[in-house]
N, C-alpha and C positions, 0 to 999 in steps of 0.2 A: 532427831533434828538438832539437838543441842550438841551432840558429838560432831556433827558436820560443821557447825559454826566454829567450834574449837579448832578443828583441822584447818578450816579456811583462815582463821586468825594466825595460826602457826605458819602457813604458807605465805601470808602477806607480810608479817613482821620479821620473821626469822630467816626466811629464804632457805638456804641450804641446811640440811640436817647437820647435827654436830659431827665433826670429823673425828675419827679415831686414828691414832698413830701407832706405829709399831714400837717406837722407843721415844724416850724423852728427847733424844737428839733430833729426831724427826719433828717433834713438836716445837722445839726451840728454833730449828731452821725454818719451819713454816711461819712461825711468829716473826722471825727476823725478816723474811721475805715480804710478809704482809705489811709490817711496820715500815720497811724501806719504801714500798710502793705508795703507801699512804703519805709518807713524808715527802716524796717526790711530787705528789699531787697537791699537797698543802703548801709547799715552799713558795711557789709563785704568789699565792694569795697573801701569805705572811710578809713576804718581801714588799709587795705592793702596799700593804697596810703600814709597814714601818717607813717606807719611803714617803707615803702621804703624811704620816705623823711628823717626820723630820722636816718636810717641806713646810707644813703648817706652822711648826714651832719657829723655824728660821724666818719665814715670812712675817709672822706675827712680831717677833723680836725686832726685825729690821724696820717694819712699819712703825712700831711703837717708838723706837728710838728716833727715826727721822721725822715722824710726825711731831714729837715733842720738840725737837730741834727747830723745825720749820715754824711751829707755833710760837716758840719763844722768840725766834728771829723776827717774826711779824708783830709780836705783842710788845716787845721792848722798844721804847722810843729811841730814835737815832741819837739823841744827845747822850743817853746812857751808854749806847754802844761806843760812841766816840770817847767818852770818859773812860770806859773800860780799856780801850785801845791805848789811850795816853797813859793810863796807870800801868798797863803791862810794859809799855816801852820804858817808863820811869823805873820800874822794877828791874828790868834787864840792865839798864844803865847803872843802877846802884850795885847790882851783883857784879858787873864787870869792874867797877871801881874797887870793890872789895877784893876781887881776885887779883887786881893789879897791886893793891897794897900788900896783900898776903904774899904774893910772889916777890915783891921788893924786900919785904922784911925777912922772908925766908933766905934770900940770897945774902942779905946783910948779916943775918944770924949765922949763916954758914961761915962767913968771914970773921965775925967777932966772937963766935962761940956761944952766943945766947942773945936773948932780946924778948921784947914783948910786942904784942899786936894791939894797936889802938883801935877800938871800935867806936863808931860814931855815937854821939849822945842822942838820947831820945828827944824828939821834938815836942 
């Protein structure tokens, strides 16, 4: 009875008996064919898993960034937002004035052969 259980176990778990090949070439070709078939069966599942992972990461990153931005936008008082806008405009104006001074002194330097650039004093 024990032998019969052992035979049933082999039939259930191992399926086909071990194959014997005529040459190493036959064994390699059979392995190549088996691996190719298994890869074709597994590829869609792996592609799906990778696509899901990429989607989850992209969605999470976008959600986090836009949530933080929207939260900050709602959290910061309007007076601070107005101050930031005015400060940015003042910074752009100051940068433009410096560019104008630099371009004027560069053209004067080209004509005179040398010169210095005056920077504004600290307030």
